[in-house]
C-alpha positions as MATLAB code, in Angstrom:
seq = 'MSGIKRFIVVLLFDGVDLLDVTGPSEVFALLQRELDDATGYDVVLAAETMDPVTTAAGVRVLPDVTFREVAGSSIDTLLVPGSVDVDDQRRVRARTDPAVVGWVKTLAERARRVASVCVGAHLLAAAGLLDGKRATTHWSTAQQLAAEHPAVEVDADPIFIRDGAVWTGAGISACLDLSLALVADDFGEAAALRVARQLVMYVKRPSGQSQFSVPLEPVSTTRRMDDLRHYISRHLAEPLTVTDLARQAHVSERQLTRIFTTELGMTPAAYVTSARVEVARNRLESTDDALERIASACGFHTIDTLIRAFRRTLDTTPTEYRNRFRSSGGGAAPPPALVR';
ca = [
       6.830   14.027  -16.331;
       8.231   10.563  -16.994;
      11.317    9.898  -14.898;
      10.670   12.834  -12.556;
       9.690   12.233   -8.947;
       7.802   14.719   -6.830;
       9.705   15.690   -3.672;
       7.679   15.216   -0.483;
       8.935   16.371    2.907;
       7.280   14.843    5.982;
       7.964   16.666    9.239;
       9.211   14.776   12.302;
       9.280   16.046   15.881;
       9.099   14.522   19.343;
       5.636   13.260   20.259;
       4.397   13.165   16.672;
       1.587   10.686   15.974;
       3.202    7.665   14.328;
       0.422    6.862   11.835;
       0.425   10.479   10.640;
       3.972    9.841    9.434;
       3.878    6.219    8.313;
       0.369    6.151    6.778;
       0.995    8.718    4.032;
       4.521    7.398    3.474;
       3.117    3.920    2.844;
       0.574    5.265    0.346;
       3.284    7.111   -1.564;
       5.545    4.034   -1.548;
       2.778    1.729   -2.806;
       2.129    4.067   -5.711;
       5.523    3.120   -7.108;
       4.366   -0.500   -7.534;
       1.466    0.698   -9.667;
       3.419    2.909  -12.066;
       5.055    1.726  -15.265;
       7.847    4.291  -15.235;
      10.132    6.088  -12.810;
       7.662    8.792  -11.854;
       6.202    8.881   -8.381;
       7.408   10.392   -5.145;
      10.715   10.947   -3.414;
       9.760   11.030    0.283;
      12.071   12.226    3.047;
      11.507   12.568    6.780;
      12.875   15.855    8.086;
      13.556   16.836   11.701;
      15.413   19.492   13.674;
      18.463   17.212   14.009;
      19.481   13.777   12.779;
      18.832   12.255   16.204;
      16.066    9.626   16.489;
      12.610   11.113   17.052;
      10.383    9.443   19.642;
       6.769    9.318   18.453;
       3.649    9.349   20.631;
       3.543    5.560   20.289;
       7.028    5.268   21.764;
       8.475    4.099   18.450;
      11.672    5.887   17.473;
      12.067    7.080   13.886;
      15.267    8.151   12.163;
      15.132   11.350   10.087;
      16.550   11.382    6.565;
      17.486   15.060    6.591;
      17.303   18.119    8.823;
      14.909   21.021    8.380;
      17.840   23.235    7.529;
      19.018   20.893    4.775;
      15.687   20.989    2.933;
      15.057   24.680    3.536;
      16.816   25.537    0.295;
      15.133   22.835   -1.766;
      12.152   23.073   -4.080;
       9.471   21.040   -2.298;
       6.476   19.617   -4.102;
       4.474   18.715   -0.981;
       5.117   19.623    2.643;
       3.272   17.113    4.852;
       2.682   18.243    8.425;
       1.590   15.609   10.974;
       0.303   16.420   14.445;
       0.787   15.790   18.127;
      -1.452   16.038   21.181;
      -1.253   16.356   24.941;
      -3.725   14.412   27.090;
      -4.412   15.460   30.688;
      -5.444   13.268   33.613;
      -9.092   13.802   32.654;
      -8.336   12.381   29.173;
      -8.948   15.777   27.601;
      -7.050   16.190   24.344;
      -5.320   19.344   23.153;
      -3.267   19.773   20.010;
       0.370   20.662   20.604;
       1.987   23.528   18.690;
       5.689   23.779   19.437;
       6.855   27.288   18.407;
      10.068   25.901   16.883;
       8.118   23.461   14.697;
       5.674   26.208   13.723;
       8.615   28.344   12.616;
       9.933   25.596   10.374;
       6.463   24.959    8.938;
       6.298   28.611    7.949;
       9.800   28.529    6.430;
       9.396   25.289    4.494;
       5.891   26.154    3.268;
       7.418   29.037    1.322;
       9.398   26.464   -0.660;
       6.442   24.104   -1.279;
       3.990   23.856   -4.190;
       1.341   22.630   -1.757;
       1.027   21.999    1.960;
      -0.992   19.251    3.629;
      -1.694   18.619    7.294;
      -2.614   15.279    8.811;
      -5.032   15.142   11.742;
      -4.120   17.784   14.361;
      -1.249   18.958   12.180;
      -3.804   21.563   11.061;
      -3.055   23.402   14.304;
       0.568   23.821   13.197;
      -0.566   25.194    9.832;
      -2.943   27.578   11.580;
      -0.259   28.764   13.998;
       1.980   29.438   10.994;
      -0.760   31.590    9.446;
      -1.294   29.221    6.518;
      -5.016   28.652    7.184;
      -6.161   32.250    7.622;
      -9.205   32.870    5.450;
      -9.345   29.202    4.468;
     -11.695   26.324    5.191;
      -9.995   23.518    7.069;
     -10.648   20.336    9.007;
      -8.883   18.453   11.763;
      -9.602   15.623   14.164;
     -13.056   16.160   15.676;
     -11.634   16.123   19.226;
      -9.626   19.333   18.685;
     -11.875   21.153   16.217;
     -13.280   23.469   18.901;
      -9.753   24.312   20.017;
      -8.742   25.148   16.448;
     -11.765   27.394   15.963;
     -11.284   29.160   19.300;
      -7.555   29.802   18.859;
      -7.738   30.766   15.180;
     -10.960   32.670   14.430;
      -9.664   33.573   10.947;
      -9.933   29.884    9.992;
     -13.255   28.419    8.821;
     -13.183   25.142   10.738;
     -15.366   22.304    9.452;
     -14.989   19.219   11.633;
     -17.131   16.960    9.459;
     -15.236   16.118    6.207;
     -12.383   13.632    6.215;
     -10.260   16.088    4.239;
     -10.569   19.523    2.681;
      -8.697   21.155   -0.165;
      -8.606   24.940   -0.230;
      -6.302   26.094   -2.998;
      -2.782   24.774   -2.403;
      -3.542   23.842    1.217;
      -5.006   20.470    2.180;
      -6.133   19.466    5.672;
      -7.079   15.987    6.821;
      -9.214   14.674    9.669;
      -8.224   12.142   12.282;
      -6.099    9.017   12.340;
      -6.964    6.649    9.439;
      -8.243    9.574    7.350;
      -4.554   10.230    6.615;
      -4.866    7.420    4.066;
      -7.819    9.102    2.363;
      -5.960   12.405    2.226;
      -2.855   10.726    0.812;
      -4.884    8.881   -1.814;
      -6.492   12.178   -2.804;
      -3.028   13.685   -3.285;
      -2.088   10.695   -5.457;
      -5.277   11.117   -7.499;
      -4.531   14.804   -7.948;
      -1.036   14.017   -9.233;
      -1.456   10.751  -11.134;
      -5.191   10.261  -11.657;
      -8.060    8.407  -10.006;
      -7.115    5.054  -11.527;
      -3.689    5.088   -9.868;
      -5.192    6.091   -6.523;
      -7.762    3.293   -6.685;
      -5.034    0.741   -7.424;
      -3.170    1.890   -4.330;
      -6.412    1.705   -2.313;
      -6.782   -1.930   -3.365;
      -3.214   -2.642   -2.235;
      -4.146   -1.183    1.152;
      -7.315   -3.342    1.232;
      -9.350   -0.206    1.831;
     -13.106   -0.694    1.511;
     -13.527    2.394   -0.621;
     -11.489    5.462   -1.482;
     -13.676    8.038    0.202;
     -14.216   11.488   -1.361;
     -13.339   14.661    0.507;
     -16.871   15.523    1.572;
     -17.412   12.215    3.299;
     -18.127   12.641    6.988;
     -15.612   11.512    9.608;
     -18.602   10.678   11.820;
     -20.604    7.472   11.677;
     -22.554    5.244   14.041;
     -19.499    3.148   15.015;
     -17.834    6.385   16.185;
     -20.574    7.150   18.681;
     -19.482    6.968   22.344;
     -18.795    3.402   23.398;
     -21.194    2.096   26.005;
     -19.961    1.089   29.423;
     -22.010   -2.063   30.002;
     -21.975   -5.479   28.418;
     -25.770   -5.388   28.188;
     -25.710   -2.238   26.044;
     -22.951   -3.618   23.823;
     -24.945   -6.803   23.280;
     -28.045   -4.764   22.460;
     -26.207   -2.592   19.934;
     -24.909   -5.712   18.219;
     -28.421   -7.144   18.213;
     -29.720   -3.977   16.543;
     -27.040   -4.100   13.846;
     -27.985   -7.702   13.018;
     -31.751   -7.082   12.894;
     -32.157   -3.705   11.201;
     -34.786   -5.007    8.794;
     -37.035   -5.914   11.747;
     -39.352   -3.419   13.567;
     -36.999   -2.874   16.570;
     -39.585   -1.008   18.622;
     -38.846    0.081   22.178;
     -40.981   -2.863   23.321;
     -38.921   -5.283   21.204;
     -35.616   -3.904   22.494;
     -36.733   -3.829   26.122;
     -37.768   -7.466   25.845;
     -34.399   -8.358   24.307;
     -32.530   -6.535   27.094;
     -34.802   -7.917   29.852;
     -35.632   -4.454   31.197;
     -38.683   -2.223   31.243;
     -39.278    0.220   28.411;
     -38.715    3.155   30.765;
     -35.436    1.666   32.004;
     -34.316    0.983   28.430;
     -34.874    4.619   27.464;
     -32.978    5.764   30.543;
     -30.045    3.470   29.716;
     -29.808    4.709   26.119;
     -30.062    8.344   27.167;
     -27.422    7.952   29.875;
     -24.906    5.873   27.929;
     -25.366    7.066   24.343;
     -27.054   10.431   24.757;
     -30.027    9.495   22.577;
     -33.298    7.589   22.697;
     -33.546    3.975   21.499;
     -35.537    5.096   18.444;
     -32.933    7.720   17.526;
     -30.138    5.169   17.806;
     -31.981    2.654   15.624;
     -32.571    5.334   12.999;
     -28.901    6.377   13.027;
     -27.824    2.740   12.646;
     -30.195    2.280    9.710;
     -28.979    5.486    8.053;
     -25.379    4.330    8.433;
     -26.050    1.032    6.660;
     -28.076    2.814    3.980;
     -25.174    5.225    3.427;
     -22.790    2.328    2.853;
     -25.164    0.710    0.345;
     -25.649    3.975   -1.510;
     -21.884    4.434   -1.763;
     -20.986    0.916   -2.851;
     -23.946   -0.650   -4.676;
     -26.433    0.063   -7.464;
     -29.335   -1.175   -5.331;
     -32.620    0.657   -5.933;
     -33.838    2.916   -3.149;
     -36.789    0.613   -2.496;
     -34.462   -2.337   -1.896;
     -32.194   -0.305    0.391;
     -35.164    1.018    2.361;
     -36.459   -2.510    2.887;
     -33.067   -4.004    3.838;
     -32.358   -1.251    6.370;
     -35.764   -1.373    8.052;
     -37.220    1.840    6.629;
     -39.679   -0.214    4.531;
     -40.696    2.692    2.273;
     -38.680    5.118    0.185;
     -40.470    8.064    1.787;
     -39.381    6.930    5.266;
     -35.810    6.533    4.025;
     -35.885   10.029    2.523;
     -37.257   11.588    5.717;
     -34.541    9.901    7.796;
     -31.807   11.170    5.464;
     -33.209   14.709    5.475;
     -33.463   14.723    9.258;
     -30.053   13.109    9.888;
     -27.846   14.293    7.011;
     -29.825   17.211    5.547;
     -29.835   15.605    2.098;
     -31.745   12.952    0.153;
     -30.545    9.397   -0.547;
     -30.149   10.139   -4.259;
     -28.230   13.352   -3.628;
     -26.007   11.435   -1.191;
     -25.369    8.657   -3.708;
     -24.502   11.102   -6.491;
     -22.013   12.845   -4.242;
     -20.352    9.954   -2.458;
     -20.640    6.823   -4.556;
     -17.431    4.943   -5.417;
     -16.233    5.734   -8.917;
     -16.319    2.015   -9.646;
     -19.906    1.583   -8.503;
     -21.599    2.030  -11.847;
     -23.814    4.683  -13.347;
     -25.838    7.017  -11.163;
     -29.607    6.523  -11.104;
     -31.457    8.228  -13.966;
     -33.109   11.581  -13.240;
     -36.543    9.954  -13.067;
     -35.511    8.178   -9.859;
     -34.375   11.310   -8.045;
     -36.449   11.775   -4.897;
];
């Protein structure tokens, strides 16, 4: 399809999350630098009118076209961002304006594929586009999506999901992963990885990758706990017993356990294990290090301990995790003899 650009329509409406709009648009624009011909994407921002749209960040964005103007066009990809309301208790709910839902339904009929970014999945669901499909959204509104749309199989864990011609993405920065996956689907993995390098992304994560990790755990409320978490991250290869941590924090072991349970909702030992698993996950994804070396570096010391932690935390083994999530540039997978 040399010389032909795929037509992408990104929806705009008041209160839309800014990164949901600009993140994918930047990915699609950067692709053009990496191509040797005139193929790529023709991206337009569409809104109800041509008036500036005020995003949730307060930044105003000018539409390129109106919904009505693109309603008669052949659309390659309809990209639907999201918007939320936050009450005085900081509770988040996805917003589904009936007028926007109506246009989603209309424009989707003209599109080869539809993709939602973050809580944009709620707009797709309200338009009936997710019935009978598996979908994801930002973890903070996943329960709302499941409760309001029981015909949708909601999975809050992956960073994006493809179910036929419908793609759904998880929260915030995962819009880049979703967009890169669309690029890979259209122009190949090599092109997507070149764009990822332009974005200085650590790794182009696959769809099954979890949107949860240790850094996303609830932030502690005290300087002492923050200092202790940083200490743990710097000393994972050491024993890090409750006695060690209590001594570091200058509190009793009982008080330390109470602090962890109150502020993080887990025991000190559980937090240390989750931190070690997180680092091990990153090494499995990005290096060819042997399991024994990873176990030692992360404080598990033996492969069997590493395996037990992975089974308990992620319901998989380190080798299975590596085979599923490793970067395509990371080298060959371990030989079958090493599978544990």
